Structures are given as C-alpha cells and as structure tokens.
N, C-alpha and C positions, 0 to 999 in steps of 0.2 A: 642699923639700916639694912639688914639683910632680908627683910620681908618683901614679898612680891604681891602685887595687886593684879587681879585678873579682869580683863575686859572681854565680854562676850563679843566675838568677832564673826559676824555673818553666820553662815551655816557650816563653815569649814572647820571650826574649832575655836579655841580661846587664845588670847594674847596675854602673857604675863609680863609686867613691867616692874623691875626691882626698884626699891627705894633709892638705891644708889644712882640709878638713871635719872630719877626725878631731881636728885641733888645736883648732878652734873648739869642738867638743863638750867636749874636755878642759878648755879654758879656762873655759867657762861652768860646768861641773860643779865646778871648783876654786873659782871665785868664790862659789858657793852656800854654802860652808862658813864658819861664823862664826869670826872670827879672821884670815881671809885679807883683807888690805887690798887687794892688787893682785898682778898677775903682773909680774915684773921682766924687762925686755927688755934687749937690747944697746943700745949707744950710738946706732947708726943707727936702731933701732926707736924709741927715745925721741925722736930728732930728727924723725922722720916724724910722730909724734904732735903735736909742738910746732907743726908747720905745718898741722895739721888733718886728717891722714890717720889714721883709726881703724884699729888693727891688732888683730884678735881673736886672732891667733896670737903675740902678743908674749909672750916668755918660755916658749914651747912648742917642743919638738923632737919630731918623730914619725919613727919608723923602722918600716917594715913589711916583712915577709917571709912570703910564702905565707899571707896573711890573718891573720897574727899581728902584733899591735901592741906596740911598746915606746914609751912616751911619757915625756918628761922635762919637768917644770914648774919654773920658777924663780919663787918667790913672796916676797912681803913680808908679814910677819905683824904684827898689832897687838901693842903692848907689853902684857904681862900674859898673853898667850896661852900655854897649855901646848903648847909647840911639837911635841913628839913625838905627842901625842894629836891635835892639829890635822892634822899631816901624815898620820897614819893615816886620819883621816876623809876627807882629800883623796884619798888612794890608793883607798879603797873607793868613794867617789862617782864618781870619774873612771872607774874600771874598770867599774862598773855602767852608767854612762851610755853609754860607748863600746860595750860588749858588747850592751846592749839595743837601741841605736839602729842598729847596723851589722851585728850578727851575727858580727863578728870576735872572735877571742880576744885578750885583753890579757895579755901575758906579764909585764909590769912597768910600774909607775907610779913613776918616780923623782922625788922631791920635793927640790928644792934651796932652802933658805931663804937668800935673798940679802940680807935686811935686816929691820929692825924699825921699824915706824911708831911714833914716840914722840909724835906730835901728839895732843892730847886734843881729840876732836870735841865739839861742842855747847857750848863755852865761849867 
C-alpha cells in the first residue's frame, strides 16, 4: 500500500494521496457503523498492536488504478448484529467517505466478516 495516486489540482500543482491514507479513511468510516466491533488484521498486524504500535490500516487492503479505488475490509461484528444490513451500511459509508474526501471513484467496497464478538459489554 505504499503507492501514491495523483490528482491534478488547479493550476498550482498536483496532490499525491498515498494508499495508506485511503485505507485510514476506509477504516474510520467502517468503525463508525453500529455493530462493527473492530477491523480484523493479519497475525503480524495483531502482534504489532500487542507491542504498542497502532495500525489504522489493520484489516484493510486498497487497490488503485487510474484514480479508481477498490477497498477490502475485514471486520468483526457484535453478536446479534444483522450482518448483511451492517455490511451494506459499511459499504455505503466507506464509499461516501473516500469519494467525498479524495475525489476518487470507488468501484467496490468488499466486506469480509472474519468473526463475531460474543463478549457482552457493560456487565
């Protein structure tokens, strides 16, 4: 995800947006949806978090081609969540956030449900 995409910005120059920035936008937009407990990362991402390194791109994969974004999110949902409705809300919110903040077109937001949080909070 180290690639940068360029936007022609007025007559003053160009703006480069790194894939990691797109990933962070997607991650935050997904976390805003009720029923999403967390994004699910790989083993190495989980280990890095255990030693104190916060990773906002955990569970996010971004592919960009000609200012068109495809993003994949791996999520953990809360028990009792209506999964297909929650995933649809994630797709809509992530697409809206990325398109409005970057001006890129989002071709797809793929949501992978990797787990269910069964712990009851507040008790």
